[in-house]
C-alpha positions as CSV (number, residue, x, y, z in Angstrom):
1,M,117.1,121.4,34.4
2,A,119.3,118.9,36.8
3,K,118.5,115.2,36.6
4,E,117.9,113.5,40.3
5,K,120.5,111.3,41.7
6,F,119.8,107.9,41.5
7,E,119.2,106.6,44.9
8,R,118.7,102.1,45.3
9,N,116.1,101.7,47.9
10,K,115.6,98.2,46.6
11,P,117.5,94.9,49.1
12,H,120.2,94.0,46.5
13,V,121.6,90.2,47.2
14,N,124.0,89.0,45.5
15,V,123.5,85.0,45.4
16,G,125.8,82.1,43.9
17,T,124.5,80.0,40.8
18,I,125.5,76.8,39.7
19,G,125.3,75.7,36.3
20,H,123.2,73.3,35.1
21,V,123.4,72.8,30.8
22,D,120.7,69.6,30.8
23,H,117.8,72.6,32.2
24,G,116.3,70.1,34.0
25,K,114.9,70.8,38.2
26,I,117.8,71.5,40.9
27,S,117.4,72.7,44.6
28,V,119.6,75.5,45.5
29,E,119.1,76.6,49.5
30,V,120.0,80.3,49.4
31,T,121.8,82.3,52.4
32,L,120.8,85.2,52.2
33,I,123.5,89.0,53.1
34,A,120.4,91.1,54.2
35,P,117.0,90.8,55.3
36,I,114.1,90.7,52.0
37,A,110.0,89.9,52.5
38,M,109.7,86.8,51.4
39,E,106.4,83.6,51.5
40,E,106.2,80.6,49.5
41,G,105.2,80.6,46.1
42,L,106.8,83.2,45.1
43,R,108.7,83.8,41.2
44,F,112.5,85.8,42.0
45,A,114.2,86.0,39.5
46,I,118.7,85.9,39.7
47,R,120.9,88.4,37.0
48,E,124.1,89.3,36.3
49,G,125.0,91.6,33.6
50,G,122.2,92.8,33.2
51,R,120.9,89.0,31.8
52,T,118.5,86.8,34.0
53,V,120.9,84.0,34.8
54,G,118.2,82.1,37.4
55,A,114.7,81.9,38.0
56,G,112.8,79.8,40.1
57,V,109.9,79.6,43.1
58,V,110.1,79.3,47.1
59,A,109.7,76.6,48.0
60,K,110.1,77.1,51.7
61,I,111.2,79.1,54.0
62,I,113.3,77.7,56.7
63,E,114.2,80.5,59.4
């Protein structure tokens, strides 16, 4: 039985991350390279190489 071909159907967003040593709160403004559905209060994670390198909550959407 042949395997089905993998097809990526979720949007992929490349986001630059900022190192932060003392684990305090920071604000980051991000410009997405592809449109995705989001709303204020949405939780998100930034992953790199299979590891979570950042996480947060959408505080404000700027159009």
